[in-house]
KOLBA-953428 format. One line per 2 residues: number of its first residue (from 1); their letters; for each residue x, y, z of C-alpha. Coordinates in steps of 0.5 Angstrom, whole numbers, plus 2048, in hexadecimal, padded with zeros to 3 digits. Layout:
NUM	A	X,Y,Z  ...
This chain:
1	MA	7E9,81B,81A  7E1,818,81B
3	AF	7E1,817,813  7E8,814,812
5	LR	7E6,810,817  7DE,80D,815
7	NR	7E3,80B,80E  7DC,80E,80A
9	LR	7E0,814,805  7E7,813,802
11	YD	7ED,816,806  7EF,81B,802
13	LV	7E7,81D,801  7E6,81D,808
15	AL	7ED,822,80A  7E9,827,803
17	LG	7E4,827,807  7E8,828,80E
19	LL	7EA,82E,80B  7E5,831,808
21	LA	7E1,831,80F  7E7,833,813
23	MA	7E6,83A,80E  7DF,83A,80F
25	AG	7DF,839,817  7E6,83F,816
27	VV	7EA,83B,81A  7EF,83B,814
29	PA	7EF,841,811  7EE,842,809
31	DQ	7F4,845,808  7F7,83F,80B
33	AF	7F3,839,808  7F7,838,802
35	AG	7FF,839,806  800,831,806
37	FS	7FF,830,7FE  806,834,7FE
39	DP	809,831,806  80F,82E,804
41	VV	80D,828,807  808,828,801
43	VI	80E,828,7FD  813,823,801
45	IA	80E,81E,800  80D,81F,7F8
47	SA	813,81F,7F7  813,818,7FA
49	LV	80F,815,7F7  811,816,7F0
51	IS	819,814,7F3  817,80E,7F5
53	AG	813,80C,7EF  819,80D,7EB
55	VG	81D,809,7F0  817,803,7EF
57	KS	817,804,7E8  820,801,7E7
59	GV	821,7FB,7E8  826,7FA,7EC
61	IG	822,7F8,7F2  81F,7F2,7EE
63	RL	826,7F0,7EC  829,7F0,7F2
65	LR	823,7EC,7F6  823,7E7,7F0
67	AL	82B,7E5,7F2  829,7E4,7F9
69	EP	823,7DF,7F8  827,7DA,7F7
71	RM	82A,7DA,7FE  823,7DC,801
73	RT	822,7D4,803  81D,7D5,808
75	PG	816,7D9,80A  81A,7DC,80E
77	QR	820,7DE,80A  81B,7E0,804
79	VA	817,7E5,80B  81E,7E8,80E
81	VL	820,7E9,806  819,7ED,803
83	TG	818,7F0,80A  81F,7F3,80B
85	SV	820,7F5,804  819,7F9,803
87	MV	81B,7FC,80B  822,800,808
89	LS	81F,802,803  819,804,806
91	AF	81E,809,80A  820,80D,803
93	MK	81A,80C,800  812,80D,801
95	NI	810,806,805  80B,805,800
97	GA	80E,806,7FA  814,801,7FD
99	VA	80D,7FB,7FE  80B,7FC,7F7
101	IF	813,7FB,7F5  813,7F5,7F9
103	LP	80C,7F2,7F8  80D,7EF,7F1
105	IA	814,7EC,7F4  810,7E9,7FA
107	VQ	80A,7E5,7F6  810,7E4,7F0
109	VA	813,7E0,7F7  80E,7DD,7F9
111	RR	80C,7DA,7F2  812,7D7,7F1
113	SG	814,7D4,7F8  80C,7D2,7FB
115	TP	80D,7D7,800  805,7DA,803
117	AA	805,7E1,800  802,7E2,806
119	SL	809,7E0,80B  80C,7E5,807
121	LM	809,7EC,804  805,7EE,80B
123	PM	80D,7EE,80F  80F,7F1,808
125	AF	80B,7F7,80A  80B,7F8,811
127	GS	813,7F8,810  812,7FE,80A
129	LI	80E,801,810  813,800,816
131	GG	818,802,811  815,809,80F
133	LV	816,80B,815  81F,80C,815
135	TL	81F,813,811  81B,819,80F
137	IG	818,816,809  817,80F,80A
139	TS	80F,811,80D  80B,817,80C
141	PN	80A,817,814  811,818,815
143	IL	811,81D,810  80B,821,813
145	VS	80E,821,81A  815,824,818
147	RV	810,82A,815  80D,82B,81C
149	RA	813,82B,820  816,831,81A
151	EL	810,835,81D  812,833,823
153	TG	819,833,824  81B,838,81D
155	EP	81F,830,81C  81B,82A,818
157	FS	81E,823,819  824,822,815
159	MF	824,81B,810  827,817,815
161	DF	825,81A,81C  820,813,81C
163	AP	825,80E,81A  826,80D,822
165	VG	81F,80C,823  81D,80A,81C
167	LG	823,805,81C  821,801,823
169	VA	81A,801,822  81B,7FD,81B
171	AA	821,7F9,81E  81D,7F6,823
173	GF	816,7F6,81E  81B,7F1,819
175	AF	81D,7ED,81F  814,7EC,820
177	LV	813,7EB,818  818,7E6,816
179	VG	815,7E2,81C  80E,7E4,81D
181	WR	80C,7E3,816  80A,7DC,818
183	LL	803,7DE,81B  800,7E1,815
185	PK	7FB,7DB,810  7FF,7D5,80E
187	GR	7FA,7D2,80A  7FA,7D7,805
189	RA	801,7D3,800  802,7D6,7F9
191	PA	804,7D0,7F5  80B,7CF,7F2
193	TP	809,7D1,7EC  80A,7D7,7E8
195	AA	804,7D5,7E3  7FF,7D3,7EA
197	AF	7FC,7D8,7ED  7FF,7DC,7F3
199	DI	7FC,7DD,7FA  7F6,7E2,7FA
201	GP	7F1,7DD,7FA  7ED,7DB,7F4
203	YL	7E9,7E0,7EF  7E3,7E2,7ED
205	SE	7E2,7E2,7E5  7DC,7E1,7E0
207	AH	7DB,7DC,7DB  7D6,7DB,7D5
209	LP	7D4,7D5,7D4  7D3,7D4,7CB
211	AA	7CE,7CF,7C8  7D4,7CB,7C5
213	SP	7D7,7C9,7CC  7D7,7C2,7CF
215	LV	7D4,7C4,7D5  7CE,7C7,7D2
217	GK	7C9,7C2,7D6  7CE,7BF,7DB
219	TV	7CE,7C1,7E3  7D2,7C7,7E6
221	AD	7D4,7C1,7EA  7D7,7BE,7E4
223	LE	7DA,7C4,7E1  7DD,7C5,7E9
225	SL	7E1,7BD,7E8  7E3,7C0,7E1
227	GE	7E7,7C6,7E5  7E9,7BF,7EA
229	GD	7E7,7C3,7F0  7EA,7CA,7EE
231	VT	7E5,7CD,7EC  7DE,7CF,7EF
233	VV	7D7,7D3,7EC  7D5,7D8,7F0
235	AI	7CF,7DB,7ED  7CC,7D9,7E6
237	IR	7C8,7DF,7E3  7C3,7DE,7DE
239	EE	7BC,7E1,7DB  7BF,7E8,7DC
241	ER	7C3,7E8,7E1  7BF,7E4,7E6
243	RY	7C5,7E1,7EA  7C4,7DB,7EE
245	SP	7C9,7D7,7F2  7C9,7CF,7EF
247	AG	7CA,7C8,7F3  7CE,7C3,7F0
249	HW	7C7,7C0,7EC  7C6,7C7,7E9
251	TL	7C6,7C6,7E0  7CA,7CA,7DC
253	FA	7C7,7CD,7D6  7C9,7D2,7D1
255	DD	7CB,7D8,7D2  7CD,7D7,7D9
257	IL	7D0,7DC,7DC  7D4,7D9,7E1
259	VL	7D8,7DC,7E7  7DE,7D8,7E8
261	QS	7E1,7D9,7EF  7E9,7D6,7ED
263	DP	7F0,7D8,7EB  7F3,7D9,7E5
265	HA	7F6,7D3,7E3  7F0,7CF,7E5
267	LR	7EC,7D4,7E1  7F0,7D2,7DA
269	AL	7F0,7CC,7DB  7E8,7CC,7DB
271	LA	7E8,7D0,7D6  7EB,7CC,7D1
273	AA	7E9,7C6,7D4  7E1,7C9,7D3
275	KL	7E1,7CE,7CE  7DF,7D3,7D2
277	SL	7E0,7DA,7D1  7E2,7E0,7D5
279	VG	7DC,7E6,7D6  7DE,7EB,7D1
281	TG	7E4,7E8,7CF  7E1,7E5,7C8
283	EG	7E4,7E0,7C3  7EC,7E3,7C6
285	LV	7EF,7E4,7CD  7EC,7EB,7CB
287	KG	7E7,7EE,7C6  7E9,7F3,7C2
289	LP	7F0,7F3,7C3  7F5,7F0,7BF
291	AN	7F6,7E8,7C0  7FF,7E9,7C0
293	GI	802,7EB,7C7  7FB,7EB,7CB
295	GV	7FD,7E8,7D2  7FA,7E8,7D9
297	VE	7FD,7EB,7DF  7FC,7EC,7E6
299	AV	7FC,7F2,7E9  7FA,7F5,7F1
301	VT	7F6,7FB,7F2  7F9,7FF,7F5
303	TN	7F6,806,7FB  7F6,80A,7F5
305	SP	7F4,807,7EF  7EF,80A,7EB
307	LL	7EA,804,7EB  7E9,805,7F3
309	GC	7E1,805,7F4  7E0,804,7EC
311	SP	7DD,7FC,7E9  7E0,7FA,7E1
313	AE	7D9,7FC,7E0  7D9,804,7E1
315	LR	7E2,803,7DF  7E1,801,7D8
317	LR	7E8,7FE,7D9  7E7,7FA,7D2
319	QR	7E5,800,7CE  7E9,806,7D2
321	HG	7F0,802,7D4  7F0,7FC,7CF
323	VN	7F0,7F6,7D5  7EB,7F1,7D7
325	LI	7E9,7EF,7DD  7E9,7E8,7DF
327	GI	7EA,7E7,7E5  7EA,7E9,7ED
329	SR	7EC,7E8,7F4  7EB,7EB,7FA
331	HG	7EF,7E8,800  7EC,7E2,800
333	ES	7E5,7E5,801  7DE,7E1,7FD
335	IA	7DC,7E8,7F8  7D4,7E7,7F6
337	TR	7D5,7EC,7F2  7D5,7EB,7E9
339	LR	7DB,7ED,7E7  7D9,7F3,7E4
341	HL	7D5,7F6,7E9  7DA,7F5,7EE
343	RF	7DE,7FB,7F1  7E6,7FB,7F2
345	QA	7E9,7FB,7F8  7F0,7FD,7FA
347	GD	7F4,7F6,7FB  7F0,7F3,7F6
349	VL	7F4,7EF,7F0  7F1,7EF,7E9
351	VL	7F2,7EA,7E4  7F4,7EF,7DE
353	AG	7F4,7EC,7D6  7F6,7F1,7D1
355	SM	7FD,7F3,7CC  804,7F2,7D1
357	EV	806,7F7,7CD  802,7FC,7CF
359	MP	801,7F9,7D5  806,7FD,7DB
361	ET	802,803,7D8  7FC,801,7D9
363	LR	7FD,7FE,7E1  800,805,7E3
365	GL	7FB,809,7E0  7F6,804,7E4
367	GC	7FA,805,7EA  7FB,7FC,7EA
369	LP	802,7FA,7EC  804,7F4,7E7
371	LV	805,7ED,7EC  80B,7EC,7E8
373	DR	812,7ED,7E9  813,7F2,7E5
375	AT	818,7F4,7E0  81C,7FB,7E1
377	GL	818,800,7DB  81F,803,7DA
379	EH	822,802,7D4  829,802,7D7
381	RG	82C,7FF,7DC  830,805,7DE
383	RE	829,809,7DF  827,804,7E4
385	YL	82C,807,7EA  82A,80E,7E8
387	PL	824,80F,7ED  827,80B,7F2
389	AL	82E,811,7F1  829,817,7F1
391	LA	826,814,7F7  82D,814,7FB
393	AA	82F,81A,7F8  828,81E,7FC
395	MA	82A,81A,801  831,81B,802
397	AV	830,823,801  82B,824,806
399	AL	82F,820,80B  834,824,80A
401	EL	82F,829,80A  831,82D,804
403	IP	82B,82E,801  824,82E,805
405	VP	81E,827,804  81B,82A,800
407	AA	81F,82C,7FB  823,826,7FB
409	FF	81D,821,7FA  81A,827,7F3
411	GA	821,826,7F2  821,81F,7F1
413	AV	81A,81E,7EE  81C,822,7E7
415	LI	821,820,7E7  81E,818,7E7
417	VL	819,81B,7E1  81F,820,7DE
419	FG	823,81A,7DC  81D,815,7DA
421	VL	81E,810,7E1  816,812,7E1
423	TL	812,815,7DB  80D,81B,7DD
425	KE	807,818,7DE  80A,812,7E2
427	AY	80C,818,7E7  806,81A,7E7
429	DA	802,814,7E8  807,813,7EE
431	LE	805,819,7F2  7FF,816,7F5
433	PP	7FA,81C,7F5  7F6,81A,7FB
435	IL	7FC,819,800  7FE,820,7FD
437	VL	7F7,823,7FE  7F6,820,805
439	LA	7FE,822,808  7FB,829,804
441	CL	7F5,82A,808  7F6,828,80F
443	IP	7FD,82C,80F  7F9,832,811
445	IS	7F4,830,816  7F9,82C,819
447	DA	7FD,833,81A  7F6,834,81C
449	IS	7F5,82F,821  7FC,833,824
451	GT	7FA,83A,822  7F3,839,826
453	GT	7F6,836,82C  7F1,830,82B
455	AG	7F9,82B,82C  7F9,82E,832
457	LI	7F2,82C,834  7F4,825,832
459	AE	7FB,825,835  7F9,828,83C
461	GL	7F3,822,83C  7FA,81C,83A
463	AG	7FE,821,840  7F9,81F,845
465	VA	7FB,817,843  803,818,841
467	GA	804,81C,847  803,816,84C
469	LP	809,814,847  810,814,846
471	PA	812,817,840  813,810,83C
473	GA	80C,80F,83E  809,816,83B
475	VT	80D,813,835  809,80C,835
477	LV	802,810,835  804,814,82F
479	LV	807,80E,82B  802,80A,82D
481	TA	7FB,80F,82B  7FF,811,824
483	MA	7FF,809,822  7F8,808,823
485	LT	7F5,80D,820  7FA,80C,819
487	PF	7F6,807,817  7F0,80A,817
489	LN	7F2,811,816  7F8,810,810
491	NA	7FF,811,813  800,818,80F
493	AT	7FA,81A,812  7FC,818,81A
495	AL	802,81B,819  7FF,822,817
497	IM	7FA,822,81D  7FE,81E,823
499	AP	805,823,821  802,829,824
501	IA	7FE,825,82B  805,822,82C
503	AS	809,828,82B  804,82B,830
505	LA	804,826,835  80B,827,836
507	GA	80A,82D,838  805,82C,83C
509	LG	80A,826,840  810,82B,83F
511	MN	814,826,83B  817,827,834
513	PD	813,825,82F  817,821,82B
515	PL	817,81B,82E  80E,81B,82D
517	LM	80F,81D,826  814,818,824
519	AV	80F,814,828  808,816,823
521	AV	80E,815,81D  80E,80E,81F
523	GA	807,80C,821  804,80F,81C
525	AC	80A,80C,816  807,804,81A
527	DF	800,802,818  801,7FA,819
529	LT	7F9,7FA,81A  7F6,7F9,814
531	PI	7F5,7F9,80E  7F3,800,80C
533	GH	7F7,804,810  7FD,805,80C
535	QC	7FE,803,804  804,7FF,805
537	NT	7FE,7FB,809  7F9,7FB,805
539	LV	7FE,7FA,7FE  7FE,7F3,801
541	MG	7F9,7F0,803  7F7,7ED,7FC
543	PG	7FD,7EA,7FA  7FD,7E7,801
545	GY	7F7,7E5,802  7F7,7E8,809
547	RF	7EF,7EA,80C  7EE,7EF,810
549	GD	7EF,7EB,816  7F6,7E9,815
551	YW	7F9,7F0,815  7F9,7F0,81E
553	RL	7FC,7E8,81D  803,7EB,81B
555	GL	802,7F4,81D  7FF,7F2,824
557	PL	806,7EF,827  80A,7F4,822
559	SV	807,7FB,824  808,7F7,82C
561	IV	80F,7F8,82B  810,7FE,827
563	VI	80D,802,82D  812,7FE,831
565	VG	818,800,82E  815,807,82C
567	TV	814,808,833  81B,806,834
569	LI	81F,809,82F  81B,811,82F
571	PL	81D,813,836  825,810,834
573	VW	825,814,82D  821,81A,82F
575	SV	822,81E,836  81B,81E,839
577	H	81E,824,83D
């Protein structure tokens, strides 16, 4: 927990080290240490990720949203339709997959309508979190607390056991979000035309000033004037990498490297007018690539991207992947590092140039999500419905208790590959190994928390507080504790740590464990206060232009609503006695 809280190491490495230390200390027996890798929970979540990727490749949802777009005449209607749609989809697939489907659509809606992307994206991300509360597979904490219940009672939660509480929380949250989006920053508007830059703050780019440029001998102020106030010279690099922060009267010399802050539209106009060339791109848009079919795309770095923590210089993007990094935006922050030395973070928005023929495959390999309204990748219109049909069949089989959950979702995932919805490479890319490693390593530690008596010790401390409260107060205590931990521990880790503690607390208070386990599921799934506690929040940070403190504006009142509604509904649905 201390390592998670410090956030110096990535969460999967923390889990690996935790398991290693648990074995060394004898807390987890060596012959049981790797049981988590064969646990049905890992199979369910891995299968759900593959199914979500298959559903995401379908163009059905995009077409439905485009058909509804003319009816979304006001910002409030756009928030309601997008948030409501992602909530519904999140109930039936992994919520991060639902956000990945809707993010490009929402960005395009913002561009075409002139609505600030900041008004649309955070409500949509929060909607995906509360939508996932409705079914067993909507979010990882639901699956994990179901596992703990199976160990306690021999009977896991079923597919729709979460629905009575989840639907109530989702309805209350939706009612707030369609009004509460007005609490978000107002000043960051997206231009109405697709050619203009969208709502992510200015890009940082580097340009070379050739001897033939008309700006040689002119001043920085002359260059910024040519950019009509939309371009800022952040720095000048000359004399073998020496960096200067120039004033407006500074003279420009041939072979200066200019660090420019601008949006892509203004930058394009300035490059043409001043005869500048972007660093590393040579004569054409991308040196070393054929001129035909070259284009520019904007994409957001996802939380499982191999780019994370690396710089463009280390990755050699052009040589290895055939793309050039033209610019980068990081949620409105001023970036003082040279572009090639900048280390990528989740949520960064990149401008990449390369061959459009292979760009979709390149972006998948880089773990980046294109911010365009993507066409389906499936050749036949009928096949677009296949992943939806397989998902529905798997859920129906589980709901009717025809097949166990792991078998049903594993079968659907295999059929998605067999029928060509996803290639094997795409299926493996969808698996998100860091999440699966986290789960597999923490499952034995979670069992040890219970088996060694640690959960009982912690529960005794909590029982001293909860014993003075009515039964609903114990539900509130567990819910708030889980909600407070999940921004720092990851929601799956929170569920694995808190579920055995909640079960022990129920025993100490003489309560039915179900309401407290349900409180863990709700609390662990609902992180609305930070951009780092859940992947959905991180994914919208760059495209929305959000800063860290923006999440409190909308997230704090939503958290209060979830606590109040959860405290009322959970004891009503699940008897405390």
